[in-house]
C-alpha positions, 0 to 999 in steps of 0.5 A: 590187377588191371590200371584201375585196381592198382590206382584204386589200391594207392589212393585208398592206402595213401589218403589222409582223409579228412573231417573237417568241422568248422565255426568262425575260427574255431575247427576240429578235425579227424584225420586217418590214414585208412579208408573209413568204411561205412558204419565206422565211427569216429571220434572228433574233437573241437580245439576250442571247447564249445557246444555244437549250434546245428550239424549239416550232415545225415548219418550214412552220407559220404564225406570229401576232404575237408567238408564242413560238418558241424557248426559251433556256437561262438556266442561264449567265446565272443562273449568272453573276449567283448568283456574282456575288451570292455575292462581293458577299456574301462581300466585305461578310463581309470588310468586316466580318471587316477592321473587327473585325481592325481594332479587334482591333490597335487594342486591341492597340496602347493595349494597346503602349502602355501597356506602354511606358509601364510600361517607362519608368517601371521604367526610370527607378527603374532608372536612379535605383537605379544612379546612386545606388548607382554614386554610393557605391560609392566610398565603401563605403556599398554592396557592388561586388554590390548596384552589379553587380545594380543596373546589370543591372536599369537594363540590363534595363529599357533592354531592356524599353522598346526592347522595348515601343517595338517591339511599338508599333510592330509593333502600330501597323503591323497597324493599319495592314495592317487598314485597307488590308485594309477598303479592299481588302474593300470595293473587292471589294464595288463590284467584284462589284456592278460585274459584277452591274449589266450583266446586270442592265441587259442584263435590263432591257433586254431586258424594255423592247425586249420589252415596247415589241415587244409593244405595237408590234404591238398597235397595229398590229393595233388599226390594222389592225382600225378601218382595215378597219372604216372601210373600209365604214362609218362610226364609230357606236360611240365605244368602238371606239376606246378599246383604240385610245387606252389603247394609244397612253397605253401608249406614250407610257409606254415609246415613244421621242418619233418612235413615240409621234409615229408613233403620233399620226399613225396615230391620226388617219389612222384618224379620216380612214379613217372620215370619207371615203367608199369612193369617195375610198378607191377613188378613192386605190388607182386613182391608186396612192397607196400611202403614202395607203393604207399608213396604219402605214407611218411607224409601222412606220418608226418601230419599226423604227429604235427596235429598229435593224432 
């Protein structure tokens, strides 16, 4: 087995092959530790349900890691988000309108209270006048007509007070109703925002998954190149490792601890491969120590667990 066969064997067993479909913030991806063969059928599913808008590859085409295969229709998701945002705006306007109504009803209540005070004063004056006329009538100091007029004014003033009290009660009830409309409008805002949150969460989740998958693929590709290089030569230029260190640092930002840990292990294995001799590597091949040959196996498995594959 020559060096090319060795490298080909290692790469075939180690690479985490990816086939991605993306549309805006939606993504779907298939991951496998085995090299796909011609004719192999692979089922893929999007992170968010939707309809396929356009297929960008033909049957039998060769694929590369991260290649876009199809685009999904996002109009329905976008329309749902816009509708939820419109509901929020309508609810905000409803809160402002209900607040204005509360102010108006409070002003009406204040007016009704002032009217009641006026009617009460009128009633007091009418009652005093009627009492005076009623006392003077038997002595002939006032006419019967005057007594009747004062009695009528007294009764009218009593009725006016009752009406003013009813109006005040109605105004107070209207205030309570207007305040309940404010509460309902605020609840509508919370409900509309709650409708938006799952859409935003799903998109953020899809974005995060897509970003992690992209980094996983880049890490695998870079590691595979370095391991292939380490099979034929020593590490004569440390700058070769800079891209690998950069990818590991990016993984630390968003990847789970298990993936980061295996990435560190893989990085150490890269160093070991550079330090090991060709003779030692060939001896490992003869012993068929597949796990030793598969440098990326633990990282690939950690990625699969992270992606729930």
